[in-house]
PyMOL commands that place a pseudoatom at each C-alpha (Angstrom):
pseudoatom trace, name=CA, resn=MET, resi=1, chain=A, elem=C, hetatm=0, pos=[79.560, 89.717, 92.588]
pseudoatom trace, name=CA, resn=ALA, resi=2, chain=A, elem=C, hetatm=0, pos=[82.545, 91.287, 91.472]
pseudoatom trace, name=CA, resn=GLU, resi=3, chain=A, elem=C, hetatm=0, pos=[82.798, 92.943, 95.196]
pseudoatom trace, name=CA, resn=TRP, resi=4, chain=A, elem=C, hetatm=0, pos=[82.235, 89.968, 96.844]
pseudoatom trace, name=CA, resn=LEU, resi=5, chain=A, elem=C, hetatm=0, pos=[84.808, 87.996, 94.906]
pseudoatom trace, name=CA, resn=GLY, resi=6, chain=A, elem=C, hetatm=0, pos=[86.977, 91.224, 95.869]
pseudoatom trace, name=CA, resn=ASN, resi=7, chain=A, elem=C, hetatm=0, pos=[86.586, 91.053, 99.335]
pseudoatom trace, name=CA, resn=GLY, resi=8, chain=A, elem=C, hetatm=0, pos=[87.161, 87.514, 99.468]
pseudoatom trace, name=CA, resn=LEU, resi=9, chain=A, elem=C, hetatm=0, pos=[90.642, 87.856, 98.341]
pseudoatom trace, name=CA, resn=GLN, resi=10, chain=A, elem=C, hetatm=0, pos=[91.486, 90.274, 100.764]
pseudoatom trace, name=CA, resn=ASN, resi=11, chain=A, elem=C, hetatm=0, pos=[90.607, 88.131, 103.642]
pseudoatom trace, name=CA, resn=ARG, resi=12, chain=A, elem=C, hetatm=0, pos=[92.732, 85.431, 101.629]
pseudoatom trace, name=CA, resn=LEU, resi=13, chain=A, elem=C, hetatm=0, pos=[95.513, 87.597, 101.372]
pseudoatom trace, name=CA, resn=GLN, resi=14, chain=A, elem=C, hetatm=0, pos=[95.072, 88.603, 105.633]
pseudoatom trace, name=CA, resn=GLN, resi=15, chain=A, elem=C, hetatm=0, pos=[95.139, 85.235, 106.193]
pseudoatom trace, name=CA, resn=PHE, resi=16, chain=A, elem=C, hetatm=0, pos=[98.159, 84.198, 103.974]
pseudoatom trace, name=CA, resn=ASP, resi=17, chain=A, elem=C, hetatm=0, pos=[99.927, 87.219, 105.690]
pseudoatom trace, name=CA, resn=SER, resi=18, chain=A, elem=C, hetatm=0, pos=[99.014, 85.979, 109.235]
pseudoatom trace, name=CA, resn=ALA, resi=19, chain=A, elem=C, hetatm=0, pos=[100.011, 82.700, 108.101]
pseudoatom trace, name=CA, resn=ARG, resi=20, chain=A, elem=C, hetatm=0, pos=[103.417, 84.077, 107.246]
pseudoatom trace, name=CA, resn=HIS, resi=21, chain=A, elem=C, hetatm=0, pos=[103.978, 86.203, 110.272]
pseudoatom trace, name=CA, resn=LEU, resi=22, chain=A, elem=C, hetatm=0, pos=[102.937, 83.141, 112.432]
pseudoatom trace, name=CA, resn=LEU, resi=23, chain=A, elem=C, hetatm=0, pos=[105.928, 80.880, 110.997]
pseudoatom trace, name=CA, resn=ILE, resi=24, chain=A, elem=C, hetatm=0, pos=[108.244, 83.068, 111.243]
pseudoatom trace, name=CA, resn=ALA, resi=25, chain=A, elem=C, hetatm=0, pos=[107.075, 84.317, 114.483]
pseudoatom trace, name=CA, resn=GLU, resi=26, chain=A, elem=C, hetatm=0, pos=[107.116, 80.131, 115.977]
pseudoatom trace, name=CA, resn=ALA, resi=27, chain=A, elem=C, hetatm=0, pos=[111.480, 80.095, 114.272]
pseudoatom trace, name=CA, resn=GLY, resi=28, chain=A, elem=C, hetatm=0, pos=[112.966, 77.360, 116.604]
pseudoatom trace, name=CA, resn=ARG, resi=29, chain=A, elem=C, hetatm=0, pos=[109.377, 75.553, 117.366]
pseudoatom trace, name=CA, resn=CYS, resi=30, chain=A, elem=C, hetatm=0, pos=[109.186, 73.826, 113.951]
pseudoatom trace, name=CA, resn=SER, resi=31, chain=A, elem=C, hetatm=0, pos=[111.227, 72.490, 111.406]
pseudoatom trace, name=CA, resn=THR, resi=32, chain=A, elem=C, hetatm=0, pos=[109.892, 74.799, 108.924]
pseudoatom trace, name=CA, resn=ALA, resi=33, chain=A, elem=C, hetatm=0, pos=[110.033, 78.192, 111.085]
pseudoatom trace, name=CA, resn=GLY, resi=34, chain=A, elem=C, hetatm=0, pos=[113.552, 76.587, 112.232]
pseudoatom trace, name=CA, resn=PHE, resi=35, chain=A, elem=C, hetatm=0, pos=[114.839, 76.795, 108.453]
pseudoatom trace, name=CA, resn=PHE, resi=36, chain=A, elem=C, hetatm=0, pos=[114.035, 80.472, 108.260]
pseudoatom trace, name=CA, resn=SER, resi=37, chain=A, elem=C, hetatm=0, pos=[115.483, 81.057, 111.637]
pseudoatom trace, name=CA, resn=ASP, resi=38, chain=A, elem=C, hetatm=0, pos=[118.772, 79.785, 110.337]
pseudoatom trace, name=CA, resn=MET, resi=39, chain=A, elem=C, hetatm=0, pos=[118.168, 81.331, 106.477]
pseudoatom trace, name=CA, resn=PHE, resi=40, chain=A, elem=C, hetatm=0, pos=[118.606, 84.611, 108.202]
pseudoatom trace, name=CA, resn=ASN, resi=41, chain=A, elem=C, hetatm=0, pos=[120.605, 84.397, 110.928]
pseudoatom trace, name=CA, resn=THR, resi=42, chain=A, elem=C, hetatm=0, pos=[123.877, 83.674, 109.653]
pseudoatom trace, name=CA, resn=ASP, resi=43, chain=A, elem=C, hetatm=0, pos=[126.116, 84.394, 112.568]
pseudoatom trace, name=CA, resn=ARG, resi=44, chain=A, elem=C, hetatm=0, pos=[126.750, 82.924, 115.521]
pseudoatom trace, name=CA, resn=VAL, resi=45, chain=A, elem=C, hetatm=0, pos=[129.209, 83.494, 118.489]
pseudoatom trace, name=CA, resn=ILE, resi=46, chain=A, elem=C, hetatm=0, pos=[129.575, 79.966, 120.867]
pseudoatom trace, name=CA, resn=GLN, resi=47, chain=A, elem=C, hetatm=0, pos=[132.060, 79.523, 124.115]
pseudoatom trace, name=CA, resn=PHE, resi=48, chain=A, elem=C, hetatm=0, pos=[134.149, 76.937, 124.043]
pseudoatom trace, name=CA, resn=THR, resi=49, chain=A, elem=C, hetatm=0, pos=[136.211, 75.281, 126.715]
pseudoatom trace, name=CA, resn=ASP, resi=50, chain=A, elem=C, hetatm=0, pos=[139.578, 75.584, 126.246]
pseudoatom trace, name=CA, resn=ILE, resi=51, chain=A, elem=C, hetatm=0, pos=[139.394, 76.956, 122.701]
pseudoatom trace, name=CA, resn=GLY, resi=52, chain=A, elem=C, hetatm=0, pos=[137.398, 80.421, 124.030]
pseudoatom trace, name=CA, resn=GLU, resi=53, chain=A, elem=C, hetatm=0, pos=[135.023, 81.513, 121.916]
pseudoatom trace, name=CA, resn=VAL, resi=54, chain=A, elem=C, hetatm=0, pos=[134.038, 80.828, 117.870]
pseudoatom trace, name=CA, resn=THR, resi=55, chain=A, elem=C, hetatm=0, pos=[132.310, 82.942, 115.414]
pseudoatom trace, name=CA, resn=PHE, resi=56, chain=A, elem=C, hetatm=0, pos=[130.235, 80.689, 113.074]
pseudoatom trace, name=CA, resn=HIS, resi=57, chain=A, elem=C, hetatm=0, pos=[129.684, 82.314, 109.253]
pseudoatom trace, name=CA, resn=LYS, resi=58, chain=A, elem=C, hetatm=0, pos=[126.895, 81.205, 107.205]
pseudoatom trace, name=CA, resn=SER, resi=59, chain=A, elem=C, hetatm=0, pos=[128.163, 81.826, 103.719]
pseudoatom trace, name=CA, resn=TYR, resi=60, chain=A, elem=C, hetatm=0, pos=[126.421, 81.547, 100.441]
pseudoatom trace, name=CA, resn=ARG, resi=61, chain=A, elem=C, hetatm=0, pos=[129.693, 80.749, 98.459]
pseudoatom trace, name=CA, resn=ALA, resi=62, chain=A, elem=C, hetatm=0, pos=[130.957, 78.250, 101.022]
pseudoatom trace, name=CA, resn=LYS, resi=63, chain=A, elem=C, hetatm=0, pos=[130.842, 74.620, 100.053]
pseudoatom trace, name=CA, resn=ASN, resi=64, chain=A, elem=C, hetatm=0, pos=[132.311, 72.636, 103.335]
pseudoatom trace, name=CA, resn=TYR, resi=65, chain=A, elem=C, hetatm=0, pos=[132.920, 74.077, 106.725]
pseudoatom trace, name=CA, resn=ARG, resi=66, chain=A, elem=C, hetatm=0, pos=[136.450, 75.121, 107.171]
pseudoatom trace, name=CA, resn=ILE, resi=67, chain=A, elem=C, hetatm=0, pos=[138.352, 76.660, 110.521]
pseudoatom trace, name=CA, resn=LYS, resi=68, chain=A, elem=C, hetatm=0, pos=[140.066, 79.664, 110.322]
pseudoatom trace, name=CA, resn=VAL, resi=69, chain=A, elem=C, hetatm=0, pos=[142.789, 80.774, 113.302]
pseudoatom trace, name=CA, resn=ASP, resi=70, chain=A, elem=C, hetatm=0, pos=[143.377, 84.677, 112.505]
pseudoatom trace, name=CA, resn=GLY, resi=71, chain=A, elem=C, hetatm=0, pos=[146.937, 85.736, 114.240]
pseudoatom trace, name=CA, resn=LYS, resi=72, chain=A, elem=C, hetatm=0, pos=[145.100, 86.883, 117.402]
pseudoatom trace, name=CA, resn=GLY, resi=73, chain=A, elem=C, hetatm=0, pos=[144.604, 82.952, 117.661]
pseudoatom trace, name=CA, resn=SER, resi=74, chain=A, elem=C, hetatm=0, pos=[140.747, 83.800, 117.082]
pseudoatom trace, name=CA, resn=VAL, resi=75, chain=A, elem=C, hetatm=0, pos=[138.531, 80.896, 115.333]
pseudoatom trace, name=CA, resn=THR, resi=76, chain=A, elem=C, hetatm=0, pos=[136.375, 81.110, 112.695]
pseudoatom trace, name=CA, resn=VAL, resi=77, chain=A, elem=C, hetatm=0, pos=[134.086, 78.531, 110.884]
pseudoatom trace, name=CA, resn=THR, resi=78, chain=A, elem=C, hetatm=0, pos=[132.945, 79.036, 107.745]
pseudoatom trace, name=CA, resn=VAL, resi=79, chain=A, elem=C, hetatm=0, pos=[129.659, 77.432, 107.363]
pseudoatom trace, name=CA, resn=PRO, resi=80, chain=A, elem=C, hetatm=0, pos=[127.296, 76.322, 104.241]
pseudoatom trace, name=CA, resn=LEU, resi=81, chain=A, elem=C, hetatm=0, pos=[124.258, 78.715, 103.642]
pseudoatom trace, name=CA, resn=TYR, resi=82, chain=A, elem=C, hetatm=0, pos=[122.546, 75.616, 104.191]
pseudoatom trace, name=CA, resn=GLY, resi=83, chain=A, elem=C, hetatm=0, pos=[124.418, 73.896, 106.391]
pseudoatom trace, name=CA, resn=SER, resi=84, chain=A, elem=C, hetatm=0, pos=[123.496, 72.538, 109.893]
pseudoatom trace, name=CA, resn=TRP, resi=85, chain=A, elem=C, hetatm=0, pos=[124.727, 74.597, 112.875]
pseudoatom trace, name=CA, resn=ARG, resi=86, chain=A, elem=C, hetatm=0, pos=[125.120, 71.413, 115.175]
pseudoatom trace, name=CA, resn=THR, resi=87, chain=A, elem=C, hetatm=0, pos=[127.353, 70.023, 112.266]
pseudoatom trace, name=CA, resn=ALA, resi=88, chain=A, elem=C, hetatm=0, pos=[129.307, 73.198, 112.933]
pseudoatom trace, name=CA, resn=VAL, resi=89, chain=A, elem=C, hetatm=0, pos=[129.973, 72.651, 116.590]
pseudoatom trace, name=CA, resn=ASN, resi=90, chain=A, elem=C, hetatm=0, pos=[130.380, 69.422, 116.155]
pseudoatom trace, name=CA, resn=PHE, resi=91, chain=A, elem=C, hetatm=0, pos=[133.290, 69.764, 113.415]
pseudoatom trace, name=CA, resn=VAL, resi=92, chain=A, elem=C, hetatm=0, pos=[134.917, 72.055, 116.218]
pseudoatom trace, name=CA, resn=LYS, resi=93, chain=A, elem=C, hetatm=0, pos=[134.898, 69.295, 118.478]
pseudoatom trace, name=CA, resn=ASP, resi=94, chain=A, elem=C, hetatm=0, pos=[136.020, 66.817, 115.856]
pseudoatom trace, name=CA, resn=ASN, resi=95, chain=A, elem=C, hetatm=0, pos=[139.506, 69.405, 115.328]
pseudoatom trace, name=CA, resn=LYS, resi=96, chain=A, elem=C, hetatm=0, pos=[139.766, 70.880, 118.608]
pseudoatom trace, name=CA, resn=LYS, resi=97, chain=A, elem=C, hetatm=0, pos=[143.284, 69.336, 118.744]
pseudoatom trace, name=CA, resn=TRP, resi=98, chain=A, elem=C, hetatm=0, pos=[144.252, 70.989, 115.486]
pseudoatom trace, name=CA, resn=ILE, resi=99, chain=A, elem=C, hetatm=0, pos=[142.802, 74.450, 117.088]
pseudoatom trace, name=CA, resn=LEU, resi=100, chain=A, elem=C, hetatm=0, pos=[145.019, 74.528, 119.870]
pseudoatom trace, name=CA, resn=SER, resi=101, chain=A, elem=C, hetatm=0, pos=[148.142, 73.585, 118.500]
pseudoatom trace, name=CA, resn=LYS, resi=102, chain=A, elem=C, hetatm=0, pos=[147.406, 76.475, 115.920]
pseudoatom trace, name=CA, resn=GLN, resi=103, chain=A, elem=C, hetatm=0, pos=[146.561, 79.132, 118.578]
pseudoatom trace, name=CA, resn=ALA, resi=104, chain=A, elem=C, hetatm=0, pos=[149.780, 77.661, 120.553]
pseudoatom trace, name=CA, resn=GLU, resi=105, chain=A, elem=C, hetatm=0, pos=[151.633, 78.735, 117.140]
pseudoatom trace, name=CA, resn=LYS, resi=106, chain=A, elem=C, hetatm=0, pos=[150.036, 82.412, 116.816]
pseudoatom trace, name=CA, resn=HIS, resi=107, chain=A, elem=C, hetatm=0, pos=[150.556, 83.115, 120.500]
pseudoatom trace, name=CA, resn=ASN, resi=108, chain=A, elem=C, hetatm=0, pos=[154.226, 82.421, 120.713]
pseudoatom trace, name=CA, resn=GLN, resi=109, chain=A, elem=C, hetatm=0, pos=[155.019, 84.085, 117.149]
pseudoatom trace, name=CA, resn=PRO, resi=110, chain=A, elem=C, hetatm=0, pos=[156.865, 87.329, 117.445]
pseudoatom trace, name=CA, resn=PRO, resi=111, chain=A, elem=C, hetatm=0, pos=[155.398, 90.379, 116.087]
pseudoatom trace, name=CA, resn=LYS, resi=112, chain=A, elem=C, hetatm=0, pos=[154.663, 91.094, 112.868]
pseudoatom trace, name=CA, resn=LYS, resi=113, chain=A, elem=C, hetatm=0, pos=[157.266, 93.579, 111.216]
pseudoatom trace, name=CA, resn=SER, resi=114, chain=A, elem=C, hetatm=0, pos=[156.713, 96.992, 111.055]
pseudoatom trace, name=CA, resn=PHE, resi=115, chain=A, elem=C, hetatm=0, pos=[157.951, 99.453, 108.509]
pseudoatom trace, name=CA, resn=SER, resi=116, chain=A, elem=C, hetatm=0, pos=[158.715, 103.190, 108.524]
pseudoatom trace, name=CA, resn=TYR, resi=117, chain=A, elem=C, hetatm=0, pos=[157.196, 105.447, 105.891]
pseudoatom trace, name=CA, resn=GLU, resi=118, chain=A, elem=C, hetatm=0, pos=[160.684, 106.125, 104.372]
pseudoatom trace, name=CA, resn=GLU, resi=119, chain=A, elem=C, hetatm=0, pos=[160.773, 102.318, 104.227]
pseudoatom trace, name=CA, resn=LEU, resi=120, chain=A, elem=C, hetatm=0, pos=[157.361, 101.964, 102.623]
pseudoatom trace, name=CA, resn=LYS, resi=121, chain=A, elem=C, hetatm=0, pos=[158.680, 104.596, 99.686]
pseudoatom trace, name=CA, resn=LYS, resi=122, chain=A, elem=C, hetatm=0, pos=[161.833, 102.824, 99.280]
pseudoatom trace, name=CA, resn=LEU, resi=123, chain=A, elem=C, hetatm=0, pos=[159.962, 99.538, 98.587]
pseudoatom trace, name=CA, resn=ALA, resi=124, chain=A, elem=C, hetatm=0, pos=[157.124, 101.422, 96.601]
pseudoatom trace, name=CA, resn=ASP, resi=125, chain=A, elem=C, hetatm=0, pos=[159.488, 103.288, 94.291]
pseudoatom trace, name=CA, resn=GLU, resi=126, chain=A, elem=C, hetatm=0, pos=[161.366, 99.913, 93.612]
pseudoatom trace, name=CA, resn=ALA, resi=127, chain=A, elem=C, hetatm=0, pos=[157.868, 97.775, 92.782]
pseudoatom trace, name=CA, resn=TYR, resi=128, chain=A, elem=C, hetatm=0, pos=[156.913, 100.788, 90.378]
pseudoatom trace, name=CA, resn=SER, resi=129, chain=A, elem=C, hetatm=0, pos=[160.556, 100.408, 88.817]
pseudoatom trace, name=CA, resn=TYR, resi=130, chain=A, elem=C, hetatm=0, pos=[160.406, 96.976, 88.694]
pseudoatom trace, name=CA, resn=ILE, resi=131, chain=A, elem=C, hetatm=0, pos=[156.772, 95.019, 88.755]
pseudoatom trace, name=CA, resn=PRO, resi=132, chain=A, elem=C, hetatm=0, pos=[155.334, 96.823, 85.983]
pseudoatom trace, name=CA, resn=ALA, resi=133, chain=A, elem=C, hetatm=0, pos=[158.174, 95.880, 83.373]
pseudoatom trace, name=CA, resn=ARG, resi=134, chain=A, elem=C, hetatm=0, pos=[158.514, 91.996, 84.393]
pseudoatom trace, name=CA, resn=ILE, resi=135, chain=A, elem=C, hetatm=0, pos=[155.497, 91.467, 84.483]
pseudoatom trace, name=CA, resn=THR, resi=136, chain=A, elem=C, hetatm=0, pos=[154.987, 93.117, 80.862]
pseudoatom trace, name=CA, resn=GLU, resi=137, chain=A, elem=C, hetatm=0, pos=[157.638, 90.885, 79.528]
pseudoatom trace, name=CA, resn=LEU, resi=138, chain=A, elem=C, hetatm=0, pos=[156.167, 87.439, 81.784]
pseudoatom trace, name=CA, resn=SER, resi=139, chain=A, elem=C, hetatm=0, pos=[152.774, 88.180, 80.160]
pseudoatom trace, name=CA, resn=GLU, resi=140, chain=A, elem=C, hetatm=0, pos=[154.377, 88.858, 76.522]
pseudoatom trace, name=CA, resn=LYS, resi=141, chain=A, elem=C, hetatm=0, pos=[156.758, 85.896, 76.218]
pseudoatom trace, name=CA, resn=ASN, resi=142, chain=A, elem=C, hetatm=0, pos=[154.118, 83.371, 77.451]
pseudoatom trace, name=CA, resn=ASN, resi=143, chain=A, elem=C, hetatm=0, pos=[151.084, 84.821, 75.499]
pseudoatom trace, name=CA, resn=LEU, resi=144, chain=A, elem=C, hetatm=0, pos=[148.717, 85.493, 78.798]
pseudoatom trace, name=CA, resn=PRO, resi=145, chain=A, elem=C, hetatm=0, pos=[148.009, 88.915, 78.494]
pseudoatom trace, name=CA, resn=PHE, resi=146, chain=A, elem=C, hetatm=0, pos=[146.145, 90.964, 81.781]
pseudoatom trace, name=CA, resn=ALA, resi=147, chain=A, elem=C, hetatm=0, pos=[143.887, 93.418, 81.690]
pseudoatom trace, name=CA, resn=SER, resi=148, chain=A, elem=C, hetatm=0, pos=[145.586, 95.679, 83.942]
pseudoatom trace, name=CA, resn=LEU, resi=149, chain=A, elem=C, hetatm=0, pos=[147.861, 95.957, 87.271]
pseudoatom trace, name=CA, resn=ARG, resi=150, chain=A, elem=C, hetatm=0, pos=[148.121, 97.540, 90.277]
pseudoatom trace, name=CA, resn=LEU, resi=151, chain=A, elem=C, hetatm=0, pos=[150.006, 97.601, 93.060]
pseudoatom trace, name=CA, resn=SER, resi=152, chain=A, elem=C, hetatm=0, pos=[149.133, 97.221, 96.924]
pseudoatom trace, name=CA, resn=THR, resi=153, chain=A, elem=C, hetatm=0, pos=[150.248, 97.304, 100.261]
pseudoatom trace, name=CA, resn=ALA, resi=154, chain=A, elem=C, hetatm=0, pos=[148.644, 94.296, 100.975]
pseudoatom trace, name=CA, resn=ARG, resi=155, chain=A, elem=C, hetatm=0, pos=[150.346, 92.080, 103.587]
pseudoatom trace, name=CA, resn=THR, resi=156, chain=A, elem=C, hetatm=0, pos=[147.946, 88.895, 103.540]
pseudoatom trace, name=CA, resn=ARG, resi=157, chain=A, elem=C, hetatm=0, pos=[148.161, 87.923, 100.123]
pseudoatom trace, name=CA, resn=TRP, resi=158, chain=A, elem=C, hetatm=0, pos=[151.000, 88.514, 97.615]
pseudoatom trace, name=CA, resn=GLY, resi=159, chain=A, elem=C, hetatm=0, pos=[149.376, 88.988, 94.696]
pseudoatom trace, name=CA, resn=SER, resi=160, chain=A, elem=C, hetatm=0, pos=[145.544, 88.046, 92.933]
pseudoatom trace, name=CA, resn=CYS, resi=161, chain=A, elem=C, hetatm=0, pos=[143.857, 88.211, 89.984]
pseudoatom trace, name=CA, resn=SER, resi=162, chain=A, elem=C, hetatm=0, pos=[140.084, 88.808, 89.666]
pseudoatom trace, name=CA, resn=PHE, resi=163, chain=A, elem=C, hetatm=0, pos=[137.990, 86.962, 86.784]
pseudoatom trace, name=CA, resn=ASP, resi=164, chain=A, elem=C, hetatm=0, pos=[138.513, 90.008, 84.308]
pseudoatom trace, name=CA, resn=ASN, resi=165, chain=A, elem=C, hetatm=0, pos=[142.090, 89.701, 84.718]
pseudoatom trace, name=CA, resn=ARG, resi=166, chain=A, elem=C, hetatm=0, pos=[142.786, 92.668, 86.706]
pseudoatom trace, name=CA, resn=ILE, resi=167, chain=A, elem=C, hetatm=0, pos=[146.149, 91.613, 88.595]
pseudoatom trace, name=CA, resn=SER, resi=168, chain=A, elem=C, hetatm=0, pos=[147.169, 93.291, 92.142]
pseudoatom trace, name=CA, resn=ILE, resi=169, chain=A, elem=C, hetatm=0, pos=[150.739, 92.828, 93.392]
pseudoatom trace, name=CA, resn=SER, resi=170, chain=A, elem=C, hetatm=0, pos=[152.011, 93.197, 96.632]
pseudoatom trace, name=CA, resn=ILE, resi=171, chain=A, elem=C, hetatm=0, pos=[154.948, 96.032, 96.899]
pseudoatom trace, name=CA, resn=TYR, resi=172, chain=A, elem=C, hetatm=0, pos=[156.326, 93.699, 99.435]
pseudoatom trace, name=CA, resn=THR, resi=173, chain=A, elem=C, hetatm=0, pos=[157.052, 91.187, 96.739]
pseudoatom trace, name=CA, resn=MET, resi=174, chain=A, elem=C, hetatm=0, pos=[160.290, 93.481, 96.530]
pseudoatom trace, name=CA, resn=LEU, resi=175, chain=A, elem=C, hetatm=0, pos=[161.478, 91.900, 99.695]
pseudoatom trace, name=CA, resn=LEU, resi=176, chain=A, elem=C, hetatm=0, pos=[161.666, 88.831, 97.874]
pseudoatom trace, name=CA, resn=PRO, resi=177, chain=A, elem=C, hetatm=0, pos=[164.399, 87.047, 95.740]
pseudoatom trace, name=CA, resn=GLU, resi=178, chain=A, elem=C, hetatm=0, pos=[163.750, 87.573, 91.980]
pseudoatom trace, name=CA, resn=ASN, resi=179, chain=A, elem=C, hetatm=0, pos=[163.209, 83.880, 91.431]
pseudoatom trace, name=CA, resn=LEU, resi=180, chain=A, elem=C, hetatm=0, pos=[160.315, 83.829, 93.643]
pseudoatom trace, name=CA, resn=ILE, resi=181, chain=A, elem=C, hetatm=0, pos=[159.312, 87.655, 92.356]
pseudoatom trace, name=CA, resn=ASP, resi=182, chain=A, elem=C, hetatm=0, pos=[158.762, 85.695, 88.887]
pseudoatom trace, name=CA, resn=PHE, resi=183, chain=A, elem=C, hetatm=0, pos=[156.787, 82.750, 90.532]
pseudoatom trace, name=CA, resn=ILE, resi=184, chain=A, elem=C, hetatm=0, pos=[153.947, 85.068, 91.855]
pseudoatom trace, name=CA, resn=LEU, resi=185, chain=A, elem=C, hetatm=0, pos=[153.730, 87.430, 88.719]
pseudoatom trace, name=CA, resn=LEU, resi=186, chain=A, elem=C, hetatm=0, pos=[153.530, 83.619, 86.774]
pseudoatom trace, name=CA, resn=HIS, resi=187, chain=A, elem=C, hetatm=0, pos=[151.323, 82.676, 89.155]
pseudoatom trace, name=CA, resn=GLU, resi=188, chain=A, elem=C, hetatm=0, pos=[148.842, 85.579, 88.691]
pseudoatom trace, name=CA, resn=LEU, resi=189, chain=A, elem=C, hetatm=0, pos=[149.228, 85.917, 85.141]
pseudoatom trace, name=CA, resn=THR, resi=190, chain=A, elem=C, hetatm=0, pos=[147.815, 81.983, 84.966]
pseudoatom trace, name=CA, resn=HIS, resi=191, chain=A, elem=C, hetatm=0, pos=[145.004, 82.859, 86.918]
pseudoatom trace, name=CA, resn=THR, resi=192, chain=A, elem=C, hetatm=0, pos=[143.930, 84.406, 83.385]
pseudoatom trace, name=CA, resn=ILE, resi=193, chain=A, elem=C, hetatm=0, pos=[143.138, 81.212, 82.290]
pseudoatom trace, name=CA, resn=HIS, resi=194, chain=A, elem=C, hetatm=0, pos=[142.265, 79.396, 85.209]
pseudoatom trace, name=CA, resn=LYS, resi=195, chain=A, elem=C, hetatm=0, pos=[140.830, 81.023, 87.512]
pseudoatom trace, name=CA, resn=ASN, resi=196, chain=A, elem=C, hetatm=0, pos=[140.850, 77.950, 90.349]
pseudoatom trace, name=CA, resn=HIS, resi=197, chain=A, elem=C, hetatm=0, pos=[143.371, 76.003, 91.662]
pseudoatom trace, name=CA, resn=GLN, resi=198, chain=A, elem=C, hetatm=0, pos=[142.450, 72.708, 90.145]
pseudoatom trace, name=CA, resn=ALA, resi=199, chain=A, elem=C, hetatm=0, pos=[144.972, 70.625, 88.548]
pseudoatom trace, name=CA, resn=GLY, resi=200, chain=A, elem=C, hetatm=0, pos=[144.876, 72.728, 85.027]
pseudoatom trace, name=CA, resn=PHE, resi=201, chain=A, elem=C, hetatm=0, pos=[146.233, 75.814, 86.758]
pseudoatom trace, name=CA, resn=HIS, resi=202, chain=A, elem=C, hetatm=0, pos=[149.109, 73.290, 88.950]
pseudoatom trace, name=CA, resn=ALA, resi=203, chain=A, elem=C, hetatm=0, pos=[149.681, 71.946, 85.017]
pseudoatom trace, name=CA, resn=LYS, resi=204, chain=A, elem=C, hetatm=0, pos=[150.017, 75.531, 83.423]
pseudoatom trace, name=CA, resn=LEU, resi=205, chain=A, elem=C, hetatm=0, pos=[152.426, 76.708, 86.035]
pseudoatom trace, name=CA, resn=ASN, resi=206, chain=A, elem=C, hetatm=0, pos=[154.642, 74.153, 86.600]
pseudoatom trace, name=CA, resn=GLU, resi=207, chain=A, elem=C, hetatm=0, pos=[154.991, 74.160, 82.893]
pseudoatom trace, name=CA, resn=LEU, resi=208, chain=A, elem=C, hetatm=0, pos=[155.287, 78.008, 83.025]
pseudoatom trace, name=CA, resn=THR, resi=209, chain=A, elem=C, hetatm=0, pos=[158.375, 77.473, 85.962]
pseudoatom trace, name=CA, resn=GLY, resi=210, chain=A, elem=C, hetatm=0, pos=[160.286, 74.467, 84.008]
pseudoatom trace, name=CA, resn=GLY, resi=211, chain=A, elem=C, hetatm=0, pos=[158.898, 71.754, 85.762]
pseudoatom trace, name=CA, resn=LYS, resi=212, chain=A, elem=C, hetatm=0, pos=[159.592, 73.961, 89.730]
pseudoatom trace, name=CA, resn=GLU, resi=213, chain=A, elem=C, hetatm=0, pos=[156.236, 74.908, 90.324]
pseudoatom trace, name=CA, resn=LYS, resi=214, chain=A, elem=C, hetatm=0, pos=[156.359, 72.445, 93.872]
pseudoatom trace, name=CA, resn=GLU, resi=215, chain=A, elem=C, hetatm=0, pos=[159.892, 73.402, 94.680]
pseudoatom trace, name=CA, resn=LEU, resi=216, chain=A, elem=C, hetatm=0, pos=[159.385, 77.184, 94.569]
pseudoatom trace, name=CA, resn=SER, resi=217, chain=A, elem=C, hetatm=0, pos=[155.771, 76.792, 96.219]
pseudoatom trace, name=CA, resn=LYS, resi=218, chain=A, elem=C, hetatm=0, pos=[157.678, 75.370, 99.080]
pseudoatom trace, name=CA, resn=GLU, resi=219, chain=A, elem=C, hetatm=0, pos=[160.276, 78.097, 98.978]
pseudoatom trace, name=CA, resn=LEU, resi=220, chain=A, elem=C, hetatm=0, pos=[158.374, 81.035, 98.793]
pseudoatom trace, name=CA, resn=ARG, resi=221, chain=A, elem=C, hetatm=0, pos=[156.391, 79.272, 101.971]
pseudoatom trace, name=CA, resn=THR, resi=222, chain=A, elem=C, hetatm=0, pos=[159.495, 79.181, 103.840]
pseudoatom trace, name=CA, resn=VAL, resi=223, chain=A, elem=C, hetatm=0, pos=[160.724, 82.930, 102.839]
pseudoatom trace, name=CA, resn=THR, resi=224, chain=A, elem=C, hetatm=0, pos=[157.114, 83.905, 104.026]
pseudoatom trace, name=CA, resn=ARG, resi=225, chain=A, elem=C, hetatm=0, pos=[157.314, 82.577, 107.223]
pseudoatom trace, name=CA, resn=THR, resi=226, chain=A, elem=C, hetatm=0, pos=[161.164, 83.943, 107.935]
pseudoatom trace, name=CA, resn=LEU, resi=227, chain=A, elem=C, hetatm=0, pos=[159.771, 87.641, 106.637]
pseudoatom trace, name=CA, resn=ASN, resi=228, chain=A, elem=C, hetatm=0, pos=[156.741, 87.442, 109.166]
pseudoatom trace, name=CA, resn=LEU, resi=229, chain=A, elem=C, hetatm=0, pos=[154.704, 89.807, 107.593]
pseudoatom trace, name=CA, resn=LYS, resi=230, chain=A, elem=C, hetatm=0, pos=[151.096, 87.814, 107.980]
for i in range(1, 230): cmd.bond("trace and resi %d" % i, "trace and resi %d" % (i + 1))
show_as sticks, trace
zoom trace
């Protein structure tokens, strides 16, 4: 009797395994298999008239559909993990005019500013001499402690703050006026208590900047475009 039950169980397992393989093999033929296909294929590239190739990437972090046009005019669409490919394609079509305008802007931009070794070394020396002392001063003054500081050569962002309050600041901040350097440092220090950019974050940063968050943010965007680092 025990041997018969064992064989029966083994047959059931074999049947289940065969059904599982059949389900995956039938991807695209039925909605259930399509679900598995969408789950495991996270990237697609589709050619659009006028726009060119568009890369679609599924992300478990994404809650909404997002379009990004990089410095070369290439288009990437981030799709929520359970999002529909058809919805993503329609999202591109609905935003075609905006995408084309962004591509035109990118193509008309002058090349990114380059720096010699000597210039980079000078920026690094200035950053190491100024940033650690200044961020420590602002941290203590506003009671916003941080875990550590790292200076980087990032060109696409001025700074960042991790969930465990490790702050990174680009040496290129030394190209900015002092009021904007302080704004960036205060921005990252604010992230030690607000890990997003919701209302609480902006209220705190506005308080720290004497009610000038929007004004400084606008000034930083203007100077960033002028520097042409990104």
